[in-house]
C-alpha beads as a LAMMPS data file, in Angstrom:
LAMMPS data file: protein, C-alpha beads

352 atoms
351 bonds

1 atom types
1 bond types

-500.0 500.0 xlo xhi
-500.0 500.0 ylo yhi
-500.0 500.0 zlo zhi

Masses

1 110.0

Atoms # bond

1 1 1 -213.832 -146.722 -365.803
2 1 1 -214.708 -144.174 -368.481
3 1 1 -212.768 -141.317 -370.060
4 1 1 -214.135 -138.703 -367.625
5 1 1 -212.016 -140.239 -364.855
6 1 1 -208.870 -140.032 -366.935
7 1 1 -209.677 -136.454 -367.960
8 1 1 -210.073 -135.395 -364.326
9 1 1 -206.864 -137.115 -363.245
10 1 1 -204.929 -135.425 -366.037
11 1 1 -206.489 -132.053 -365.225
12 1 1 -205.301 -132.464 -361.629
13 1 1 -201.786 -133.357 -362.809
14 1 1 -202.075 -136.899 -361.475
15 1 1 -201.402 -138.784 -364.685
16 1 1 -203.327 -141.813 -365.881
17 1 1 -204.684 -145.042 -364.371
18 1 1 -204.854 -146.799 -367.740
19 1 1 -201.756 -148.899 -367.112
20 1 1 -202.538 -149.501 -363.444
21 1 1 -204.034 -152.566 -361.829
22 1 1 -207.378 -151.244 -360.628
23 1 1 -209.309 -152.200 -357.502
24 1 1 -212.920 -151.490 -356.605
25 1 1 -214.852 -151.788 -353.359
26 1 1 -218.521 -152.631 -352.870
27 1 1 -220.868 -149.764 -352.072
28 1 1 -223.587 -147.525 -353.459
29 1 1 -221.068 -145.521 -355.528
30 1 1 -218.662 -146.492 -358.285
31 1 1 -215.024 -146.375 -357.236
32 1 1 -211.568 -147.198 -358.513
33 1 1 -208.157 -147.169 -356.887
34 1 1 -204.661 -147.681 -358.207
35 1 1 -201.297 -146.060 -358.855
36 1 1 -201.118 -143.600 -361.746
37 1 1 -198.252 -143.416 -364.215
38 1 1 -196.942 -140.429 -362.240
39 1 1 -196.648 -142.607 -359.133
40 1 1 -199.665 -141.151 -357.331
41 1 1 -201.790 -143.595 -355.355
42 1 1 -205.397 -142.462 -355.786
43 1 1 -208.929 -143.416 -354.869
44 1 1 -211.609 -142.148 -357.274
45 1 1 -215.314 -142.149 -356.454
46 1 1 -218.326 -141.353 -358.624
47 1 1 -221.511 -140.520 -356.720
48 1 1 -224.464 -142.429 -358.145
49 1 1 -228.213 -142.082 -357.794
50 1 1 -230.765 -139.373 -358.457
51 1 1 -228.946 -136.410 -360.082
52 1 1 -230.411 -133.888 -357.670
53 1 1 -229.529 -135.951 -354.611
54 1 1 -226.057 -136.865 -355.864
55 1 1 -225.361 -133.156 -356.413
56 1 1 -226.323 -132.432 -352.800
57 1 1 -224.040 -135.208 -351.608
58 1 1 -221.190 -133.900 -353.769
59 1 1 -221.560 -130.369 -352.403
60 1 1 -221.747 -131.619 -348.811
61 1 1 -218.391 -133.338 -349.304
62 1 1 -216.817 -130.186 -350.705
63 1 1 -218.253 -128.088 -347.880
64 1 1 -216.819 -130.473 -345.317
65 1 1 -213.427 -130.376 -347.030
66 1 1 -213.397 -126.584 -346.936
67 1 1 -214.370 -126.359 -343.267
68 1 1 -211.967 -129.126 -342.269
69 1 1 -209.133 -127.443 -344.161
70 1 1 -209.814 -123.993 -342.729
71 1 1 -210.164 -125.083 -339.095
72 1 1 -207.594 -124.432 -336.393
73 1 1 -206.320 -127.991 -336.744
74 1 1 -206.558 -130.128 -339.898
75 1 1 -209.283 -132.719 -339.436
76 1 1 -208.016 -136.295 -339.919
77 1 1 -209.413 -137.516 -343.228
78 1 1 -208.006 -138.858 -346.518
79 1 1 -206.467 -136.037 -348.553
80 1 1 -208.904 -134.599 -351.090
81 1 1 -207.163 -133.959 -354.427
82 1 1 -209.960 -132.557 -356.542
83 1 1 -213.312 -133.220 -358.192
84 1 1 -215.663 -132.714 -361.090
85 1 1 -219.152 -131.570 -360.066
86 1 1 -220.830 -132.310 -363.383
87 1 1 -219.516 -135.885 -363.425
88 1 1 -219.905 -136.260 -359.611
89 1 1 -216.298 -137.430 -359.441
90 1 1 -214.016 -137.056 -356.417
91 1 1 -210.340 -137.955 -356.124
92 1 1 -208.549 -138.719 -352.864
93 1 1 -205.044 -139.754 -351.939
94 1 1 -205.101 -143.500 -351.318
95 1 1 -203.859 -144.359 -347.843
96 1 1 -201.260 -147.073 -347.368
97 1 1 -201.630 -149.861 -344.846
98 1 1 -205.169 -148.962 -343.816
99 1 1 -207.746 -151.119 -342.090
100 1 1 -211.305 -150.045 -341.525
101 1 1 -212.868 -150.022 -338.114
102 1 1 -215.287 -152.742 -339.205
103 1 1 -212.395 -155.000 -340.272
104 1 1 -210.657 -154.488 -336.956
105 1 1 -213.903 -155.116 -335.072
106 1 1 -214.503 -158.353 -336.987
107 1 1 -211.018 -159.530 -336.020
108 1 1 -211.559 -158.364 -332.418
109 1 1 -208.632 -155.951 -332.810
110 1 1 -210.519 -152.682 -332.299
111 1 1 -209.108 -151.586 -328.948
112 1 1 -210.413 -149.319 -326.204
113 1 1 -207.645 -146.849 -327.114
114 1 1 -208.956 -146.760 -330.690
115 1 1 -212.491 -146.252 -329.416
116 1 1 -211.394 -143.372 -327.188
117 1 1 -209.635 -141.812 -330.195
118 1 1 -212.850 -142.195 -332.187
119 1 1 -214.628 -140.250 -329.429
120 1 1 -212.065 -137.449 -329.417
121 1 1 -212.158 -137.250 -333.213
122 1 1 -215.943 -137.016 -333.235
123 1 1 -215.847 -134.272 -330.595
124 1 1 -213.426 -132.332 -332.828
125 1 1 -215.872 -132.661 -335.721
126 1 1 -218.753 -131.402 -333.588
127 1 1 -216.620 -128.432 -332.578
128 1 1 -215.615 -127.547 -336.139
129 1 1 -215.888 -123.753 -336.625
130 1 1 -218.418 -122.529 -339.178
131 1 1 -220.525 -119.506 -340.040
132 1 1 -224.211 -119.302 -340.861
133 1 1 -223.310 -118.647 -344.476
134 1 1 -221.574 -122.003 -344.744
135 1 1 -224.950 -123.757 -344.517
136 1 1 -227.268 -121.416 -346.456
137 1 1 -230.106 -123.918 -346.918
138 1 1 -232.013 -126.078 -344.464
139 1 1 -230.883 -129.673 -344.949
140 1 1 -232.594 -131.864 -342.347
141 1 1 -231.427 -135.449 -342.066
142 1 1 -233.783 -137.843 -343.895
143 1 1 -233.790 -140.518 -341.156
144 1 1 -235.772 -141.693 -339.278
145 1 1 -238.228 -141.292 -342.206
146 1 1 -241.387 -140.737 -340.191
147 1 1 -243.392 -139.592 -343.235
148 1 1 -242.664 -142.902 -344.973
149 1 1 -243.768 -144.728 -341.841
150 1 1 -247.177 -143.142 -342.315
151 1 1 -247.297 -143.846 -346.056
152 1 1 -244.558 -145.521 -348.098
153 1 1 -243.999 -143.825 -351.498
154 1 1 -245.145 -145.919 -354.458
155 1 1 -241.674 -145.906 -356.040
156 1 1 -240.154 -147.356 -352.870
157 1 1 -242.834 -150.053 -352.729
158 1 1 -242.516 -151.047 -356.392
159 1 1 -238.716 -151.415 -356.145
160 1 1 -238.715 -153.112 -352.736
161 1 1 -237.724 -156.665 -351.872
162 1 1 -240.182 -158.894 -350.059
163 1 1 -238.097 -158.540 -346.908
164 1 1 -238.270 -154.752 -347.133
165 1 1 -242.052 -154.773 -347.446
166 1 1 -242.293 -157.178 -344.512
167 1 1 -239.996 -155.038 -342.345
168 1 1 -241.765 -151.820 -343.302
169 1 1 -245.124 -153.356 -342.486
170 1 1 -243.889 -154.322 -339.027
171 1 1 -242.706 -150.763 -338.414
172 1 1 -245.813 -149.060 -339.779
173 1 1 -248.110 -151.160 -337.581
174 1 1 -246.073 -150.357 -334.467
175 1 1 -247.886 -147.203 -333.330
176 1 1 -245.838 -146.667 -330.127
177 1 1 -242.587 -146.906 -332.129
178 1 1 -243.772 -144.482 -334.810
179 1 1 -244.903 -142.065 -332.108
180 1 1 -241.505 -142.252 -330.397
181 1 1 -239.676 -141.667 -333.681
182 1 1 -241.848 -138.619 -334.298
183 1 1 -240.985 -137.388 -330.813
184 1 1 -237.276 -137.919 -331.515
185 1 1 -237.500 -135.858 -334.711
186 1 1 -239.282 -133.096 -332.819
187 1 1 -236.641 -133.170 -330.065
188 1 1 -233.878 -133.070 -332.683
189 1 1 -235.377 -129.913 -334.163
190 1 1 -234.909 -128.180 -330.806
191 1 1 -231.345 -129.363 -330.171
192 1 1 -228.299 -127.162 -330.733
193 1 1 -226.981 -127.952 -334.207
194 1 1 -223.326 -128.567 -335.033
195 1 1 -221.463 -130.080 -338.000
196 1 1 -222.155 -133.834 -337.951
197 1 1 -221.063 -136.796 -340.044
198 1 1 -224.641 -137.994 -340.468
199 1 1 -223.845 -141.574 -341.516
200 1 1 -221.345 -142.753 -338.920
201 1 1 -220.435 -146.446 -338.993
202 1 1 -217.337 -148.373 -338.044
203 1 1 -216.324 -148.782 -341.675
204 1 1 -216.056 -144.974 -341.917
205 1 1 -213.020 -145.098 -339.612
206 1 1 -209.735 -145.788 -341.428
207 1 1 -206.801 -146.702 -339.230
208 1 1 -203.091 -147.056 -339.910
209 1 1 -200.165 -147.699 -337.581
210 1 1 -199.700 -143.966 -337.136
211 1 1 -203.010 -142.234 -337.870
212 1 1 -206.781 -142.337 -337.408
213 1 1 -209.022 -141.020 -340.213
214 1 1 -212.746 -140.543 -340.832
215 1 1 -214.161 -141.084 -344.309
216 1 1 -217.351 -140.642 -346.405
217 1 1 -218.909 -137.221 -345.900
218 1 1 -221.929 -137.449 -348.203
219 1 1 -224.371 -136.847 -345.336
220 1 1 -222.368 -134.027 -343.710
221 1 1 -224.672 -131.261 -342.474
222 1 1 -225.715 -129.317 -339.390
223 1 1 -227.523 -131.586 -336.971
224 1 1 -227.842 -132.974 -333.488
225 1 1 -224.429 -134.290 -332.324
226 1 1 -226.282 -137.003 -330.386
227 1 1 -227.094 -138.592 -333.751
228 1 1 -223.427 -139.415 -334.458
229 1 1 -222.793 -140.616 -330.902
230 1 1 -225.885 -142.827 -331.018
231 1 1 -224.833 -144.277 -334.369
232 1 1 -221.457 -145.275 -332.957
233 1 1 -223.075 -146.887 -329.924
234 1 1 -225.634 -148.598 -332.151
235 1 1 -222.874 -150.062 -334.316
236 1 1 -221.428 -151.945 -331.350
237 1 1 -224.820 -153.045 -330.054
238 1 1 -225.728 -154.342 -333.514
239 1 1 -222.501 -156.288 -333.746
240 1 1 -223.042 -157.723 -330.278
241 1 1 -226.471 -159.064 -331.194
242 1 1 -225.321 -160.484 -334.543
243 1 1 -222.624 -162.460 -332.716
244 1 1 -225.185 -164.302 -330.590
245 1 1 -225.245 -167.239 -333.060
246 1 1 -221.481 -167.535 -332.703
247 1 1 -220.883 -171.264 -332.985
248 1 1 -219.663 -172.737 -336.246
249 1 1 -223.050 -174.317 -337.004
250 1 1 -224.918 -171.063 -336.397
251 1 1 -225.723 -168.258 -338.764
252 1 1 -228.041 -165.296 -338.617
253 1 1 -230.737 -167.118 -340.613
254 1 1 -230.705 -170.717 -339.406
255 1 1 -229.670 -170.377 -335.758
256 1 1 -232.159 -172.034 -333.419
257 1 1 -231.286 -171.163 -329.837
258 1 1 -233.145 -171.590 -326.607
259 1 1 -234.199 -168.502 -324.684
260 1 1 -231.551 -169.255 -322.070
261 1 1 -228.835 -169.522 -324.755
262 1 1 -229.864 -166.232 -326.322
263 1 1 -229.830 -164.446 -322.967
264 1 1 -226.463 -165.941 -321.957
265 1 1 -224.766 -165.174 -325.269
266 1 1 -226.344 -161.741 -325.471
267 1 1 -225.110 -160.871 -322.003
268 1 1 -221.626 -162.123 -322.878
269 1 1 -221.471 -160.088 -326.098
270 1 1 -222.794 -156.945 -324.425
271 1 1 -220.167 -157.280 -321.707
272 1 1 -217.533 -157.506 -324.447
273 1 1 -218.519 -154.274 -326.247
274 1 1 -219.493 -152.041 -323.306
275 1 1 -215.869 -151.154 -322.451
276 1 1 -215.415 -149.992 -326.059
277 1 1 -218.511 -147.793 -325.863
278 1 1 -217.459 -146.404 -322.476
279 1 1 -213.971 -145.621 -323.809
280 1 1 -215.542 -143.832 -326.781
281 1 1 -217.794 -141.803 -324.495
282 1 1 -214.852 -140.911 -322.282
283 1 1 -212.831 -139.767 -325.304
284 1 1 -215.783 -137.753 -326.558
285 1 1 -216.076 -135.937 -323.223
286 1 1 -212.315 -135.359 -323.086
287 1 1 -212.532 -133.807 -326.549
288 1 1 -215.118 -131.316 -325.354
289 1 1 -218.261 -133.095 -326.541
290 1 1 -221.529 -132.417 -324.660
291 1 1 -222.503 -134.789 -321.883
292 1 1 -225.687 -133.391 -320.352
293 1 1 -228.730 -135.419 -319.403
294 1 1 -230.733 -134.603 -322.518
295 1 1 -227.783 -135.361 -324.775
296 1 1 -227.102 -138.907 -323.540
297 1 1 -230.819 -139.724 -323.568
298 1 1 -231.099 -138.568 -327.197
299 1 1 -227.935 -140.498 -328.081
300 1 1 -229.516 -143.632 -326.602
301 1 1 -232.605 -143.057 -328.759
302 1 1 -230.426 -142.707 -331.837
303 1 1 -228.613 -145.917 -330.900
304 1 1 -232.009 -147.607 -330.852
305 1 1 -232.870 -146.137 -334.244
306 1 1 -229.530 -147.348 -335.625
307 1 1 -230.491 -150.958 -334.821
308 1 1 -233.794 -150.539 -336.648
309 1 1 -232.037 -148.824 -339.547
310 1 1 -229.704 -151.839 -339.826
311 1 1 -232.791 -154.056 -340.097
312 1 1 -234.030 -151.952 -343.014
313 1 1 -230.584 -151.982 -344.637
314 1 1 -230.419 -155.788 -344.407
315 1 1 -233.617 -156.107 -346.467
316 1 1 -231.942 -154.479 -349.463
317 1 1 -229.482 -157.363 -349.618
318 1 1 -231.667 -160.322 -348.673
319 1 1 -235.011 -161.750 -349.610
320 1 1 -236.002 -162.552 -346.044
321 1 1 -235.675 -161.198 -342.536
322 1 1 -233.406 -163.110 -340.189
323 1 1 -234.413 -163.828 -336.612
324 1 1 -231.219 -162.312 -335.226
325 1 1 -231.520 -159.067 -337.204
326 1 1 -235.126 -158.809 -336.061
327 1 1 -233.932 -159.369 -332.496
328 1 1 -231.465 -156.506 -332.877
329 1 1 -234.263 -154.256 -334.112
330 1 1 -236.346 -155.357 -331.123
331 1 1 -233.599 -154.199 -328.789
332 1 1 -233.501 -150.914 -330.677
333 1 1 -237.249 -150.547 -330.215
334 1 1 -236.906 -151.094 -326.473
335 1 1 -234.201 -148.431 -326.229
336 1 1 -236.307 -145.988 -328.253
337 1 1 -239.432 -146.465 -326.153
338 1 1 -237.609 -145.871 -322.862
339 1 1 -234.202 -144.310 -323.621
340 1 1 -233.651 -142.852 -320.156
341 1 1 -233.724 -146.307 -318.588
342 1 1 -231.155 -147.594 -321.093
343 1 1 -228.492 -144.861 -320.894
344 1 1 -226.293 -146.937 -318.592
345 1 1 -227.182 -150.221 -320.310
346 1 1 -225.727 -149.006 -323.602
347 1 1 -222.536 -147.697 -321.997
348 1 1 -223.199 -143.946 -321.830
349 1 1 -223.133 -143.754 -318.040
350 1 1 -225.737 -142.475 -315.645
351 1 1 -227.936 -139.669 -316.873
352 1 1 -227.464 -136.668 -314.615

Bonds

1 1 1 2
2 1 2 3
3 1 3 4
4 1 4 5
5 1 5 6
6 1 6 7
7 1 7 8
8 1 8 9
9 1 9 10
10 1 10 11
11 1 11 12
12 1 12 13
13 1 13 14
14 1 14 15
15 1 15 16
16 1 16 17
17 1 17 18
18 1 18 19
19 1 19 20
20 1 20 21
21 1 21 22
22 1 22 23
23 1 23 24
24 1 24 25
25 1 25 26
26 1 26 27
27 1 27 28
28 1 28 29
29 1 29 30
30 1 30 31
31 1 31 32
32 1 32 33
33 1 33 34
34 1 34 35
35 1 35 36
36 1 36 37
37 1 37 38
38 1 38 39
39 1 39 40
40 1 40 41
41 1 41 42
42 1 42 43
43 1 43 44
44 1 44 45
45 1 45 46
46 1 46 47
47 1 47 48
48 1 48 49
49 1 49 50
50 1 50 51
51 1 51 52
52 1 52 53
53 1 53 54
54 1 54 55
55 1 55 56
56 1 56 57
57 1 57 58
58 1 58 59
59 1 59 60
60 1 60 61
61 1 61 62
62 1 62 63
63 1 63 64
64 1 64 65
65 1 65 66
66 1 66 67
67 1 67 68
68 1 68 69
69 1 69 70
70 1 70 71
71 1 71 72
72 1 72 73
73 1 73 74
74 1 74 75
75 1 75 76
76 1 76 77
77 1 77 78
78 1 78 79
79 1 79 80
80 1 80 81
81 1 81 82
82 1 82 83
83 1 83 84
84 1 84 85
85 1 85 86
86 1 86 87
87 1 87 88
88 1 88 89
89 1 89 90
90 1 90 91
91 1 91 92
92 1 92 93
93 1 93 94
94 1 94 95
95 1 95 96
96 1 96 97
97 1 97 98
98 1 98 99
99 1 99 100
100 1 100 101
101 1 101 102
102 1 102 103
103 1 103 104
104 1 104 105
105 1 105 106
106 1 106 107
107 1 107 108
108 1 108 109
109 1 109 110
110 1 110 111
111 1 111 112
112 1 112 113
113 1 113 114
114 1 114 115
115 1 115 116
116 1 116 117
117 1 117 118
118 1 118 119
119 1 119 120
120 1 120 121
121 1 121 122
122 1 122 123
123 1 123 124
124 1 124 125
125 1 125 126
126 1 126 127
127 1 127 128
128 1 128 129
129 1 129 130
130 1 130 131
131 1 131 132
132 1 132 133
133 1 133 134
134 1 134 135
135 1 135 136
136 1 136 137
137 1 137 138
138 1 138 139
139 1 139 140
140 1 140 141
141 1 141 142
142 1 142 143
143 1 143 144
144 1 144 145
145 1 145 146
146 1 146 147
147 1 147 148
148 1 148 149
149 1 149 150
150 1 150 151
151 1 151 152
152 1 152 153
153 1 153 154
154 1 154 155
155 1 155 156
156 1 156 157
157 1 157 158
158 1 158 159
159 1 159 160
160 1 160 161
161 1 161 162
162 1 162 163
163 1 163 164
164 1 164 165
165 1 165 166
166 1 166 167
167 1 167 168
168 1 168 169
169 1 169 170
170 1 170 171
171 1 171 172
172 1 172 173
173 1 173 174
174 1 174 175
175 1 175 176
176 1 176 177
177 1 177 178
178 1 178 179
179 1 179 180
180 1 180 181
181 1 181 182
182 1 182 183
183 1 183 184
184 1 184 185
185 1 185 186
186 1 186 187
187 1 187 188
188 1 188 189
189 1 189 190
190 1 190 191
191 1 191 192
192 1 192 193
193 1 193 194
194 1 194 195
195 1 195 196
196 1 196 197
197 1 197 198
198 1 198 199
199 1 199 200
200 1 200 201
201 1 201 202
202 1 202 203
203 1 203 204
204 1 204 205
205 1 205 206
206 1 206 207
207 1 207 208
208 1 208 209
209 1 209 210
210 1 210 211
211 1 211 212
212 1 212 213
213 1 213 214
214 1 214 215
215 1 215 216
216 1 216 217
217 1 217 218
218 1 218 219
219 1 219 220
220 1 220 221
221 1 221 222
222 1 222 223
223 1 223 224
224 1 224 225
225 1 225 226
226 1 226 227
227 1 227 228
228 1 228 229
229 1 229 230
230 1 230 231
231 1 231 232
232 1 232 233
233 1 233 234
234 1 234 235
235 1 235 236
236 1 236 237
237 1 237 238
238 1 238 239
239 1 239 240
240 1 240 241
241 1 241 242
242 1 242 243
243 1 243 244
244 1 244 245
245 1 245 246
246 1 246 247
247 1 247 248
248 1 248 249
249 1 249 250
250 1 250 251
251 1 251 252
252 1 252 253
253 1 253 254
254 1 254 255
255 1 255 256
256 1 256 257
257 1 257 258
258 1 258 259
259 1 259 260
260 1 260 261
261 1 261 262
262 1 262 263
263 1 263 264
264 1 264 265
265 1 265 266
266 1 266 267
267 1 267 268
268 1 268 269
269 1 269 270
270 1 270 271
271 1 271 272
272 1 272 273
273 1 273 274
274 1 274 275
275 1 275 276
276 1 276 277
277 1 277 278
278 1 278 279
279 1 279 280
280 1 280 281
281 1 281 282
282 1 282 283
283 1 283 284
284 1 284 285
285 1 285 286
286 1 286 287
287 1 287 288
288 1 288 289
289 1 289 290
290 1 290 291
291 1 291 292
292 1 292 293
293 1 293 294
294 1 294 295
295 1 295 296
296 1 296 297
297 1 297 298
298 1 298 299
299 1 299 300
300 1 300 301
301 1 301 302
302 1 302 303
303 1 303 304
304 1 304 305
305 1 305 306
306 1 306 307
307 1 307 308
308 1 308 309
309 1 309 310
310 1 310 311
311 1 311 312
312 1 312 313
313 1 313 314
314 1 314 315
315 1 315 316
316 1 316 317
317 1 317 318
318 1 318 319
319 1 319 320
320 1 320 321
321 1 321 322
322 1 322 323
323 1 323 324
324 1 324 325
325 1 325 326
326 1 326 327
327 1 327 328
328 1 328 329
329 1 329 330
330 1 330 331
331 1 331 332
332 1 332 333
333 1 333 334
334 1 334 335
335 1 335 336
336 1 336 337
337 1 337 338
338 1 338 339
339 1 339 340
340 1 340 341
341 1 341 342
342 1 342 343
343 1 343 344
344 1 344 345
345 1 345 346
346 1 346 347
347 1 347 348
348 1 348 349
349 1 349 350
350 1 350 351
351 1 351 352
């Protein structure tokens, strides 16, 4: 932690972290948390990466904070205390007694009531009031990256792991998949745009005994609300597939299962998560979220993309592709190629 963090904390009247026991969490950004000498519990994050891109991410966060603050009802998120644009630093009030949605899911403690609340919260986000001037520049979501699927930039190739190159090659050679992703991007361009999270995962939900928060707004922008819904659905489908090698001797790399075992375990895991997805969808509708035929079909497509995106993400952390992660991506491909047939399968009900 360098002096710029201390300078910002002092400027905000929050004291110093120098004497505090500091904690950090893994992720693409630097972060520190602790209790300052004024007794304030804080979480500090520095956005890393390309300066131009990190500036966009910083400004998206501040835009979200302004819209969330000025809405009819405060949106449930960790309290923003201040920032430093030049240093890409942001300070938030550290929540006590929190558990992330991914932690609760791993412990099988993420309930249907929590999932319904996630749906209502997401609907509130998609209904957040804004004016055209709030989003002065076009800021399309970068994923799915259909241009890269035609030709991967040299910089990406040079810095890639072997697993990434292998995965990208599989995607680039899959002409029907690339065509469907291009169709999805074209359909997205014609959808009504609303404020979206843009990077929704279970670990973005922070839950205490009394409150439900949403975190990490670096990809906040105007977009298709079906993207966020599909990401949530895709999170549960991805987890269901990864749990197929569930016995103590299994893991995602070495599991060797018969076809019958894969089908049986897959069916069991899907049955386990579908009530959570259905509860989420019900909460989303109750909160005023759209539920028309085109919407749920697009959400199913985005759920399929999410499974493929998780395959790509896994290659940044591993030197080889696992059979189970590839299987999850295969399910995502199937949903993308025929989303209408999979609306009910993924828990979004019958398309009208």
